[in-house]
N, C-alpha and C positions, 0 to 999 in steps of 0.2 A: 472467392477470396481465400478459402481454406488452403488452396494450393500455393498461396503467396506468402504465407507466414514467415518463411525463412529468408526471404529476399526483399523485405520491406526497406525502403529508403526514402519514403515520402510519397511513393506511388499509390494511387487509390483508384478503385473502380468507379466508373461513371454510372449515372442513372440509378443512384441509390438514395434512399431517404436517410439523412443523418440527424442524429439527436445526441446532444452531450450526455454522456453517461459516466458515472464515477464509481461504479462498483469495482472497477479495476484497481482502485487505490487501496483496496483492503489489504491488510497484513503486509505492510512494508513496501511501499513504492520505492523508497530509497533508503533502506535501512543502513545507516552509516555507523561504523564503530571501529575504533582503533584495533588493528589486527592483534596487538599484544594486550588488548584491554580485557580479555576474558581468559582466565586460566581454566582449561578443561581437564577434568579428572580422567584418568585412563581406565579405571575400574568402575564398577557400579557406583553411581553418584550417591552421596549421602543427601539427606533432606536439605542441609545447608547448601550443598553444591547445586542441587536442583533449583533452589531459590536464586542462586547466583546466575544460573543458566537463564532463568526467566528474566532476570535483570538485564542480561546481555541482549535478549530478544527485545525488551522494552527500548533499550538504547538504539537498536537498529531501526525500529519502527519510528521512534521519535526523532531520529536523524539529527544528532547534535551537530551544530555548526550550520553556517549558511550554505545554501546550494541553489543552483539553477539546473534544471534537467529538462531535456527534450524527450518526449515520449510518443510512441505510436500506440494507438488503442484500437482494438478490434473486438467486436461483440457479435455473437451469434444467438438469435432467439427464434424460437419455433414460429413458423408462419409469418416471419417478418424479414425485411431485407437486412443483410449484414450491415453493421455499423462500423465505419472506419474513420478515425479522427487522429489529429495530431494536436499536442498541447505543450505548453511550457509551464513547468511547475517551479515556483519560487518559494523558498522558506528562509526566514530570518530567525536565527536562533535566540538572540538576545531577548526579544519580546514574543517569541513563538508565533510570529505572523506567517500566514500561508496564503498563497495565491496560485490559482490555476487558470490559465488563459488558453482557450482553444484557438488554433491557428489555421487548421484545415479540417474539412473542406471550406470553400469560400462562404457557403451558406451558414456556417457555424462560427466563422472567425469573429473574434471580439466577445463572444460569450465567455463567462467565467465565474469563478468562485473566489471570495475573499474572506479570510478568517482574521478578525481583529477583536481584541478584548473579549475572547471567549464566545464571540458571535460569528456565525458563518452566513455569508450573504451570497446570493446568486444574482448575476446581472445578465439581462437579455437586451442587447442593443436594438433589436428590432422593435421593441416597445419602449425602450428607454426606462426600464423599471428594475428596481432592486427588490428582492424577496428574501426574507430571513428564513433560514433553515434551523430547525430545532435539533437537539441532541439525538432524539430517538426517531426522528422522521426519516423515512426511506427516501433516498435521493433519486429523483427521476424514476421512481417506481422500481428501483433495484433493491438489493439487499444491503447496499452501502449506507452508512450513517456517518454523521460528522466525526465520531470517534475513530472511524477508519482512516482518517487522513494522516494524523501525526500524533495521536495519543495512544499510549499503551501503558498499562500499569499491572501487568500480569503478576509481577512480584508481590504486590500487596493485595490483589483482588482474588487470587486463586491459591488453593493448596495443591501442590504437585505430588504425584505418585509415579514411581518408576515401574513401567510395564515390561521392560526388557531391552536387550541389545539386539538390533536387527540389521538387515542389509537392505538398503534402498538404492537400486541401481548398483553403482560401483562404490557407494559410500557405506561406511559403518556408522550407524545412527543409534541414538538413544530414543526410545519411544516413551514419551511422558504423557500422563493423563492429568488434567487440571480440573478440579471441582471448585466452583465459586464459593467464597467464604460467606458465612451467614450475614445477612443484612446488606450485602453488596449488590448493587443493581448493574447488570451487564447485559449485553445483547445475547450472549450465549453462555449459559451456566455451566456447560461442559465443553472442554476443548482438549484436543489431543495434538501433540507436536512430535515430529520426527526431526531430531537435531543432529547435525554432523558432529561426530565426536572430536574431530581434529580442529575444527574452526569455530564451532558454536553457531554456525549459520543454520537456520532451520530450513529444511527442504520440503516439508509437507506439513499442512495444518488441516484439521477437520473440526468443524463447529457443529455442536449438537444442541437441540432444544432440551428443555427440562425433562421431557418424556424419554429422552435418549435417542430421538429421531435425528438422523444425520441431515443437516441443512445444506452445508456446502463444503467443498474440498478445495484447498489452495496449494498449488505446487510452485516452488521457487527453485527451479533446477539450475539456474545459472547465477553465480555470484562473481564479481570481479573486484580487484583491488585498485585503489587510486591513491596517489600520494597527496596528503593534505599539508599545506604549508602552515596552516593554523595549528594543527595538532602535531606537526613535525613528525609525521609517520604515516603509514599506510592505513586506509580505511576500506571497509567492504561496502559494496552496493549491489542491490539485486538487479541483474541485467534482464531477466525474463520472469514474468509472473503469469501463471495460468489458473483461472478460477472456474470451477464447475458447480453449477446449480444442481444439488442432489434431489431437489423436489421436482423440478422439470429438467430431466436429463438432457434435453436438447439445447439448453441455454449454457453458454460458456463465454468467457472473456479472456483476451490475451493482452498483456502489456509488455512492450519492448522498450527498454530505456536506451535511447539512441546516443545520448551524450550527457555528461555530468560536469558541472563547473563548480568548484568549491570556493570561489572568490566571495569576499564579503559583499553584502547587498545593502544599499542605502535604505533608510527608514521611509523616505518620502514616496517610494513607489507603492507602498502598501496602503493605498487610499482609493476610495471610490472614484475620485476625480481622475486618478492616473489610469485606472482600468477603463474608464469611459473614453479617454483619449485614444486607446488602442482600438476602439471600435469605429473610429471616424475615418 
């Protein structure tokens, strides 16, 4: 499967064991933000400007506005078959509802997650049972937690520091180091970002434990613009996300966003009953 990453269009290998995994949704599955909504300084950013940059990242992760996205997911784990899936992600902005429905392969079709009223539920149609997921619980044994889906508050949870201007590939980036503020509970107390100077899109993120040990690295090498009739302007969305487990170097996850629709979504689809109808 590793040789098929760049030509995926719904094709999957046969004779694999598939299991829904949501680690891929970490750090901005569909970070949407008005292109003109963030003013980037050209010189070394001040503390105020760095806080504004974090606010821009928050907006991308929280994805303001309704959207429907079709995504291809691929995960590699040591001594396990590769996992390849497709899913549809729905988000309704007004009440911050989120739904993820797996569509391929056939064995996983109908399984999904539903976030309503600050609760995240997982549904498995093979047993007809809903299970509640907690904030800090690792989802499906991965490093992903509920807060990875559509919540980000870097602006208020961390104190940023400027480490310098660097080059990441063809991009000029600002390297920022974030330390969690006293009394704030987060999954990673130390985070580093590499942010494109021109757009404010973050291209790389690293998460560290309190000890300073690197836990995972996330790359977002491809961003694209899409016109939003709601916002009456262009928005950014992450086209490709690559996640690397820094504890077990053989584990990695790929997310490819195949399509995005910014049309308004009805409230009535964000129900357990609606999800259950998709599994029949």
